[in-house]
C-alpha positions as CSV (number, residue, x, y, z in Angstrom):
1,M,70.8,75.8,86.9
2,V,70.7,74.2,89.9
3,T,67.5,72.3,90.3
4,L,65.6,71.7,93.8
5,A,66.5,68.1,94.1
6,Q,70.3,68.2,93.2
7,L,70.6,71.0,95.9
8,R,68.7,69.2,98.7
9,D,70.8,65.9,98.0
10,A,73.7,67.6,97.8
11,G,76.6,66.7,99.8
12,F,79.7,69.3,99.6
13,N,82.7,67.3,101.7
14,A,84.2,66.8,97.9
15,L,84.2,70.7,97.5
16,D,86.0,70.7,100.8
17,A,88.6,68.0,100.0
18,A,88.7,70.3,96.9
19,A,89.9,73.5,98.4
20,R,92.7,71.5,100.3
21,D,93.9,70.2,97.3
22,W,93.8,73.5,95.9
23,T,96.1,75.0,98.8
24,A,98.2,72.3,98.7
25,L,98.9,72.3,94.7
26,A,99.6,76.0,95.4
27,S,101.9,75.2,98.1
28,D,103.4,72.7,95.9
29,L,104.1,75.1,92.5
30,D,105.6,77.8,94.8
31,G,108.6,75.5,96.2
32,A,109.0,73.5,92.6
33,G,111.5,76.1,91.6
34,A,113.5,76.2,94.3
35,R,113.5,72.0,94.2
36,A,114.1,72.0,90.5
37,A,117.0,74.7,91.1
38,S,118.4,72.5,94.3
39,G,118.4,69.3,91.9
40,I,119.6,70.4,88.6
41,A,121.0,74.0,88.7
42,G,122.6,73.6,92.0
43,P,125.0,70.5,90.9
44,L,125.6,72.5,87.1
45,L,126.8,75.3,89.2
46,A,129.0,73.8,91.7
47,A,130.3,71.8,88.8
48,G,131.2,75.1,87.4
49,W,129.7,74.9,84.1
50,T,130.0,77.6,81.8
51,G,129.4,78.8,77.9
52,A,126.9,79.6,75.6
53,D,125.0,75.8,76.5
54,A,125.2,76.5,80.3
55,D,123.8,80.1,80.0
56,A,120.9,78.4,77.5
57,G,120.1,76.4,80.5
58,Y,120.1,78.5,83.2
59,Q,117.7,80.8,81.3
60,S,115.7,77.8,80.9
61,L,115.4,77.3,84.6
62,D,114.5,80.5,85.3
63,R,111.7,80.4,82.9
64,Q,110.3,77.5,84.5
65,D,110.6,78.9,88.0
66,T,108.6,82.3,86.7
67,E,106.5,79.9,85.1
68,L,105.7,78.1,88.2
69,R,105.5,81.1,90.6
70,L,102.8,82.5,88.1
71,A,101.0,79.4,88.0
72,A,101.1,79.1,92.4
73,Q,99.6,82.9,92.3
74,E,96.5,81.9,90.2
75,A,96.3,78.4,92.0
76,C,96.2,79.9,95.3
77,G,93.0,81.7,94.3
78,V,91.0,78.7,93.7
79,A,90.5,77.5,97.2
80,P,88.9,81.1,98.3
81,L,86.8,80.8,95.9
82,V,85.9,77.4,96.6
83,E,85.4,77.6,100.2
84,T,83.2,80.8,99.4
85,A,80.8,78.5,97.1
86,A,80.6,76.0,99.3
87,A,79.2,78.2,101.8
88,E,77.2,79.8,100.0
89,L,75.8,76.5,98.8
90,R,75.3,75.1,102.1
91,S,73.4,78.0,103.5
92,A,71.4,77.9,100.3
93,Q,70.8,74.3,101.0
94,S,69.8,74.9,105.1
95,T,67.4,77.5,104.0
96,L,66.0,75.1,101.2
97,V,65.2,72.7,103.6
98,G,63.6,75.1,105.8
99,L,61.3,76.0,103.1
100,L,60.6,72.5,102.5
101,A,59.8,72.0,106.2
102,E,57.6,74.6,106.3
103,A,55.7,73.8,103.1
104,S,55.0,70.0,104.7
105,R,54.0,71.5,108.0
106,Y,51.0,73.1,106.0
107,G,50.3,70.5,103.7
108,L,51.7,72.6,100.8
109,A,53.2,70.3,97.8
110,V,56.6,71.2,96.4
111,A,57.0,70.4,92.8
112,D,60.7,69.2,91.1
113,D,60.8,72.8,89.6
114,G,59.9,74.4,92.6
115,R,56.5,75.3,92.8
116,V,54.8,75.1,95.6
117,T,50.5,74.4,95.2
118,P,48.2,74.1,98.5
119,P,45.6,71.1,98.5
120,P,42.6,71.3,96.6
121,G,39.9,73.6,98.4
122,A,42.6,75.7,100.7
123,E,41.8,79.0,102.0
124,A,43.1,82.1,100.4
125,T,45.5,82.1,103.2
126,E,47.0,78.6,102.0
127,E,47.2,80.1,98.5
128,T,49.0,83.2,99.8
129,R,51.4,81.2,101.6
130,A,52.0,78.9,98.5
131,T,53.0,82.0,96.5
132,E,55.1,83.2,99.3
133,L,57.1,79.9,99.4
134,T,57.3,79.7,95.8
135,T,58.8,82.7,95.6
136,A,61.5,81.8,98.4
137,V,62.4,78.2,96.7
138,S,62.8,80.4,93.4
139,D,65.3,82.8,95.1
140,V,66.9,80.0,96.9
141,L,67.7,78.1,94.0
142,A,68.9,80.9,92.1
143,R,71.8,82.0,95.1
144,A,72.5,78.6,94.5
145,A,73.0,78.6,91.1
146,E,75.2,81.9,91.0
147,A,77.3,80.0,93.8
148,D,77.4,77.4,91.0
149,T,78.7,79.6,88.3
150,L,81.3,81.1,90.4
151,L,82.9,77.6,91.6
152,G,83.1,77.0,87.6
153,D,84.4,80.2,86.6
154,A,86.7,80.4,88.7
155,V,88.4,77.1,88.4
156,G,88.5,78.2,84.7
157,R,90.1,81.5,85.0
158,L,92.4,80.5,87.7
159,A,93.5,76.9,86.9
160,P,97.3,77.1,86.4
161,D,96.6,75.0,82.3
162,A,95.8,79.3,81.5
163,V,99.3,79.8,82.1
164,R,100.3,78.0,79.4
165,D,98.8,80.6,77.0
166,G,102.3,82.7,77.6
167,M,104.0,84.7,80.3
168,D,102.6,88.1,79.5
169,R,99.6,86.9,82.7
170,W,101.4,89.2,85.7
171,A,98.7,92.0,85.2
172,D,95.9,88.8,84.9
173,A,97.2,87.5,88.3
174,A,97.3,90.9,89.8
175,A,93.4,91.4,88.8
176,D,92.4,87.9,89.8
177,G,93.7,88.5,92.8
178,R,91.3,91.9,93.3
179,M,88.3,89.7,91.8
180,V,89.2,86.8,94.8
181,A,89.4,89.6,97.3
182,M,86.4,90.7,96.2
183,L,84.0,88.1,95.9
184,A,85.6,85.7,98.7
185,G,85.7,88.7,101.0
186,I,88.9,89.1,102.1
187,D,89.8,91.9,104.2
188,A,92.6,93.7,103.9
189,S,92.3,95.7,107.0
190,R,92.8,92.5,108.6
191,I,96.6,92.6,108.1
192,P,98.5,94.1,110.9
193,Q,100.6,97.2,110.6
194,G,102.0,97.6,113.7
195,G,105.9,96.3,115.0
196,P,107.8,93.3,112.9
197,E,107.0,90.9,115.9
198,A,103.2,91.5,115.8
199,V,103.6,91.0,112.0
200,R,105.7,87.6,112.5
201,A,102.8,86.5,115.3
202,W,99.8,86.9,113.3
203,W,101.5,85.5,109.9
204,D,102.3,82.4,112.1
205,G,99.1,82.0,113.9
206,L,97.2,81.4,110.0
207,P,96.5,78.0,108.8
208,E,98.3,77.9,105.4
209,S,94.9,78.3,103.3
210,E,94.5,81.9,105.1
211,R,98.2,82.7,104.2
212,Q,97.4,82.1,100.4
213,R,94.0,84.2,100.6
214,F,96.2,87.1,101.5
215,M,98.9,86.4,99.1
216,I,96.3,86.0,96.0
217,A,94.7,89.6,97.5
218,C,97.6,91.7,99.1
219,P,100.7,91.1,97.2
220,E,101.7,94.5,97.5
221,I,100.6,94.6,101.0
222,L,102.3,91.7,102.2
223,G,105.7,92.9,100.2
224,A,106.4,95.5,101.8
225,L,105.5,94.0,105.0
226,D,108.1,94.0,107.7
227,G,108.0,90.7,110.0
228,L,107.0,88.2,106.9
229,P,109.5,85.7,106.0
230,A,111.9,86.2,103.4
231,V,110.2,83.6,101.1
232,V,106.6,85.2,101.7
233,R,108.0,88.6,100.7
234,D,109.8,87.2,98.0
235,R,106.9,85.7,96.1
236,A,104.8,88.7,97.0
237,N,107.1,91.4,95.1
238,R,107.9,89.1,92.2
239,V,104.3,89.3,91.7
240,V,104.1,93.2,92.0
241,L,107.1,93.2,89.8
242,G,105.4,91.5,87.0
243,A,102.6,93.4,87.4
244,T,104.2,96.4,87.1
245,E,106.2,95.3,84.4
246,N,103.0,94.5,82.1
247,A,101.4,97.7,83.2
248,L,104.4,99.4,81.9
249,R,104.8,97.6,78.5
250,K,101.4,98.1,78.0
251,E,101.2,101.8,78.4
252,L,104.4,102.2,76.4
253,A,102.8,100.7,73.5
254,A,100.0,103.1,74.3
255,E,102.1,106.2,74.3
256,Q,104.0,104.7,71.1
257,A,100.5,104.6,69.2
258,K,99.8,108.1,70.0
259,L,103.3,109.5,68.8
260,A,102.7,107.7,65.6
261,A,99.2,108.8,65.0
262,V,100.0,112.6,65.9
263,T,103.4,113.1,64.3
264,G,103.7,109.9,62.4
265,G,106.8,109.1,64.3
266,T,108.5,112.5,64.2
267,R,109.3,114.7,66.8
268,G,107.0,117.9,66.2
269,S,104.1,118.0,68.2
270,G,104.4,114.7,69.9
271,V,107.2,116.1,72.1
272,R,104.9,115.0,75.4
273,F,104.7,111.5,74.4
274,I,108.5,111.3,73.6
275,V,109.2,112.5,76.9
276,R,107.2,110.0,78.5
277,I,108.0,107.1,76.1
278,D,112.0,107.7,77.1
279,D,110.7,107.9,81.0
280,L,108.7,104.4,80.0
281,T,112.1,102.7,78.1
282,A,114.3,103.5,81.0
283,R,111.7,102.0,84.0
284,L,111.3,99.1,82.1
285,G,115.3,98.8,81.3
286,A,115.5,99.1,85.2
287,I,113.3,96.4,86.2
288,E,114.4,93.8,83.7
289,A,118.2,94.6,85.3
290,L,116.6,94.1,88.3
291,R,114.9,90.8,87.4
292,S,118.4,89.8,85.8
293,R,119.7,90.0,89.5
294,L,117.1,87.8,90.8
295,D,118.2,84.9,88.5
296,F,119.9,81.9,89.8
297,A,123.1,82.2,91.4
298,P,125.5,79.8,93.2
299,D,125.1,79.5,97.1
300,G,125.6,75.8,98.5
301,P,124.1,72.9,96.8
302,G,122.3,74.8,93.9
303,T,119.8,77.2,95.4
304,A,118.4,80.7,94.3
305,V,120.3,83.0,96.4
306,S,118.6,86.0,95.5
307,Y,115.5,87.5,97.4
308,L,113.4,90.7,96.3
309,L,112.4,91.9,99.8
310,G,110.5,94.6,98.7
311,F,109.7,96.7,95.3
312,S,107.8,99.7,94.4
313,A,107.6,101.8,91.0
314,K,106.3,104.9,92.7
315,G,108.7,108.0,93.1
316,D,112.0,107.2,92.1
317,G,111.5,103.5,92.8
318,K,112.4,101.2,95.7
319,A,113.7,98.1,96.0
320,I,115.3,95.7,98.6
321,V,117.2,92.6,97.3
322,A,118.8,89.8,99.4
323,V,121.7,87.5,98.7
324,G,121.4,84.5,100.6
325,D,118.6,83.6,102.9
326,P,118.9,86.5,105.7
327,D,115.9,84.1,107.7
328,H,118.6,81.5,107.8
329,A,122.0,83.6,107.8
330,R,124.4,83.7,110.7
331,H,125.6,86.9,109.5
332,T,123.5,89.7,107.5
333,A,124.8,92.9,106.1
334,V,122.1,95.5,105.4
335,F,123.8,98.0,102.7
336,V,121.9,101.7,102.4
337,P,123.1,103.2,99.0
338,G,123.7,107.1,98.8
339,M,122.9,110.4,96.6
340,G,121.6,109.4,92.9
341,V,120.6,105.8,93.4
342,G,117.2,105.3,91.9
343,I,115.6,102.0,90.7
344,E,117.4,102.3,87.3
345,D,120.7,102.1,89.3
346,V,120.1,99.1,91.5
347,R,121.2,96.2,89.6
348,H,125.0,98.1,90.8
349,E,124.3,98.1,94.1
350,V,123.1,94.8,94.4
351,D,126.2,93.7,92.3
352,R,127.7,95.5,95.2
353,V,126.5,93.5,97.7
354,R,126.7,90.1,95.5
355,D,130.7,91.0,95.6
356,L,130.5,91.5,99.2
357,W,128.7,88.2,99.7
358,T,131.4,86.5,97.5
359,A,133.8,88.1,99.7
360,A,132.2,86.9,103.2
361,R,132.5,83.2,101.8
362,G,136.6,84.0,101.3
363,V,136.5,84.7,105.3
364,G,136.9,81.5,106.7
365,G,135.1,79.5,103.8
366,R,131.6,81.4,105.5
367,R,128.5,80.3,103.3
368,D,126.0,81.3,106.1
369,T,125.7,84.9,105.0
370,S,123.4,87.2,103.7
371,T,123.9,90.9,102.1
372,V,120.9,93.2,101.4
373,T,120.7,96.4,99.4
374,W,117.9,98.3,101.0
375,L,117.0,101.4,98.5
376,G,114.0,101.4,100.6
377,Y,113.6,105.5,99.9
378,D,113.9,108.3,97.6
379,T,118.0,109.0,97.7
380,P,118.6,113.1,96.9
381,D,119.6,113.4,93.2
382,S,121.7,115.5,93.3
383,L,124.4,117.7,95.9
384,T,122.0,120.3,96.6
385,H,119.5,118.2,97.4
386,A,122.0,116.0,99.5
387,L,122.5,119.0,101.5
388,N,118.9,118.4,103.1
389,P,118.5,116.1,106.1
390,D,115.1,115.4,105.7
391,P,115.1,112.5,103.4
392,A,117.4,110.6,105.6
393,K,115.3,111.5,109.3
394,E,111.9,110.3,106.5
395,A,114.1,106.9,105.7
396,A,115.5,106.6,109.2
397,P,112.3,104.7,110.5
398,Q,112.2,102.6,107.8
399,L,115.4,101.2,107.9
400,G,114.8,100.4,111.6
401,K,111.7,98.6,110.9
402,F,113.7,96.7,108.3
403,V,116.1,95.8,110.7
404,G,114.1,94.9,113.3
405,G,112.3,92.5,110.5
406,L,115.0,90.4,110.1
407,R,115.6,90.2,113.7
408,A,112.0,88.9,114.2
409,N,112.2,86.1,111.3
410,H,115.7,85.2,112.2
411,S,116.1,81.1,113.0
412,P,117.3,81.1,116.4
413,A,119.5,78.1,115.7
414,S,121.8,80.0,113.1
415,G,122.7,82.7,115.4
416,D,121.8,86.8,114.7
417,H,124.7,89.1,113.3
418,V,123.5,92.3,111.9
419,T,125.5,94.7,110.3
420,V,124.3,98.3,108.7
421,I,126.6,99.5,106.2
422,G,125.9,103.0,105.3
423,H,127.5,104.5,101.8
424,S,127.5,108.3,100.8
425,Y,124.1,109.7,101.9
426,G,123.2,106.7,103.3
427,S,125.6,106.4,106.1
428,L,123.4,109.7,107.0
429,V,120.2,107.5,107.2
430,V,121.9,104.8,108.9
431,G,123.3,107.7,111.6
432,E,119.6,109.0,112.2
433,A,118.6,105.3,112.3
434,A,120.6,104.6,115.4
435,R,120.0,107.6,117.3
436,S,116.6,107.3,117.1
437,P,114.4,106.6,120.2
438,G,114.2,103.0,119.1
439,G,117.5,102.9,117.8
440,L,119.0,100.2,114.8
441,R,119.1,96.7,115.9
442,A,122.7,96.1,114.7
443,D,125.8,94.2,116.1
444,D,127.9,96.5,113.9
445,I,127.4,99.9,112.2
446,V,129.9,100.5,108.8
447,A,130.2,103.9,107.5
448,V,132.2,104.5,104.2
449,G,132.6,107.9,102.0
450,S,130.3,109.5,104.9
451,P,129.4,113.3,104.8
452,G,128.6,112.8,108.4
453,M,126.1,111.0,110.3
454,H,124.4,113.7,112.6
455,A,126.8,112.5,115.6
456,H,130.0,113.7,116.7
457,D,131.0,110.7,118.6
458,A,130.6,106.9,117.5
459,A,129.1,106.0,121.5
460,Q,125.9,108.0,120.3
461,F,124.9,104.9,118.0
462,G,124.2,102.3,120.6
463,V,126.5,99.2,119.8
464,G,129.8,100.6,121.4
465,R,132.4,102.5,119.7
466,E,134.5,98.7,119.2
467,H,131.6,98.1,116.3
468,V,131.5,101.5,114.7
469,W,133.8,100.9,111.6
470,V,134.6,103.9,109.2
471,A,136.7,104.3,106.0
472,R,137.3,106.9,103.5
473,A,139.4,106.0,100.0
474,E,141.8,108.7,98.3
475,G,140.3,111.3,96.3
476,D,136.9,110.7,98.1
477,A,135.7,114.1,98.5
478,V,132.2,113.8,99.9
479,P,133.4,113.4,103.5
480,L,135.1,116.3,102.8
481,V,132.7,118.3,101.5
482,G,129.6,117.3,103.5
483,G,131.4,117.4,107.0
484,M,130.4,120.8,107.4
485,A,126.8,119.9,107.3
486,Y,126.3,116.8,109.0
487,T,129.0,116.6,112.1
488,A,126.9,119.2,113.8
489,P,126.4,119.9,116.8
490,V,130.5,119.4,116.6
491,I,131.4,121.2,113.1
492,G,134.7,119.3,112.1
493,V,134.9,116.3,113.7
494,T,133.7,113.5,110.7
495,P,133.1,109.7,111.5
496,T,136.8,109.3,109.8
497,D,138.3,111.5,112.2
498,R,140.3,109.5,115.5
499,E,138.1,112.1,117.2
500,F,134.6,110.3,116.6
501,G,135.9,107.5,118.3
502,A,135.2,104.7,115.7
503,N,137.4,101.7,113.9
504,R,139.0,103.5,111.1
505,F,139.8,100.4,108.2
506,T,142.1,100.8,105.5
507,T,141.2,101.2,101.7
508,D,144.6,100.5,99.7
509,G,144.1,101.0,96.3
510,T,140.8,102.5,96.5
511,H,140.5,105.5,95.1
512,G,137.3,108.1,94.8
513,H,133.7,107.7,96.0
514,S,132.5,104.7,94.5
515,G,135.4,102.3,95.1
516,Y,134.7,100.8,98.4
517,W,133.7,97.3,96.4
518,S,136.5,97.1,94.0
519,R,137.4,93.7,92.9
520,E,140.8,94.8,91.5
521,H,141.7,96.5,94.6
522,P,139.7,94.4,97.3
523,D,141.2,95.7,100.7
524,S,138.1,97.8,101.3
525,L,135.8,94.8,100.4
526,D,137.8,92.4,102.4
527,N,137.7,94.6,105.3
528,Q,133.7,94.9,105.2
529,A,133.7,90.8,104.5
530,A,135.6,90.1,107.9
531,I,133.4,92.7,109.7
532,I,130.1,91.4,108.3
533,T,131.3,87.6,109.4
534,G,132.6,88.9,112.7
535,Q,136.3,88.0,112.1
536,Y,137.2,91.2,113.5
537,D,140.9,90.1,113.9
538,Q,141.1,89.9,110.2
539,V,140.3,93.7,110.0
540,Q,143.3,96.3,109.1
541,L,143.0,98.9,111.1
542,L,144.4,102.6,110.7
543,W,143.2,102.9,114.0
544,G,140.4,102.1,116.6
545,T,140.0,99.0,118.9
546,R,139.3,95.6,117.8
547,P,136.4,94.0,119.6
548,P,136.8,90.4,120.4
549,A,136.2,88.0,117.1
550,R,132.7,86.2,117.0
551,E,132.3,82.4,116.9
């Protein structure tokens, strides 16, 4: 209940300060995990601390990081609601002051409870005016009470202390975000859907409070938005990942309960539940494996190197994971997987780019590299489907936008060298993107185990023949089988043929279609590491022309 005197005499500067404090708290919480990693995990990793105690310690740090991220997400929802409540209270106060002035002008008395009375012997018109003003004052006090309740409930529901109740609150965080969006009037249509440069300009122009409004209300949009900084997309996508995992766990429990009720836990008529349970279990396993790839890892002085730049559970599932910060890396490699890779396999693809990142550190001691797994499309799930070029054509614009987003966010001080690597069907996606009207904003293109790239000449990719690199391992039949489908318009000329005009690098010891990142036989891995770091003179070629090494 808000009284007339309270609303009339209230000052709201304290609420403005509280909103600023909540904004600052959310930012501090968001950065606290990284600071803890730098101050604690980094020195331990650099010292080579391993073993059971080390594993337990790193797991504790990961839990702390998750708790801080969740607290930050909840905290950044408080400021918009405080601001909304303050604005509504100010509006109500202004209306009340106007009503009091009107009552005074007509000689009407206003009691502390809001009742307006005319002087003795007043005419009927004065009685009517007093009744109308009483109703108006009552309405404005009700508005103020509603805003006051909103303020109290918001702080109670969203304050980070609530996080202590447990870690199964990601779904609540997502629901709270939708609540904040509705109550605070956060309009998702204000988020631009244009090119990466426009997105980056929009984000740079927002004050921190506005950024947090969109983060709490629209994490699923921000996480997929090419042009935003890596740290922003990572934060948003971890919210989406956590909420998705929580939702899947709840659905799994519900399906298991249905199965038990129908069949007593046996198969019988519960087959439909078993199929769904198996699917949910597999998806949860994939998400848990993906989450494990986001844990702390060494990158210089104790930085968590993994960034979740994209995540969606729709379709076969999509994930984009960077090892190392692409916004500040001097060299960035984007790896596009091929046939049969879904969300359940992304952990293996992340392991590949992590091995590539590690190999890059061994090339002249490079520590300024980021390697990215881009599973931003539904890959063909069989050889029959892989003969269809449509998935590659549909994925190509998305790949182009993602690479453009890397360019838009790159720090000028660290240089800007981007390599795009396509494996198997992924090389067809790369080829389609490079040959599209907008092109692929890459400096180097690598194709390994390629069935073809819908091109007959490396010059068609717009980076120069000397910056197109290809490889085919012994025993890899995919280039031979796919060559007839994807080498048009000149049938028979594959990327690894000399006539194609690309640099073909060696793969000594590598066998089959999936061994191009083998640590046991690292020739292919080391060659790719040299390419992505611009150390072209260290690439071992079967044929081709090396460009000058980059600085």
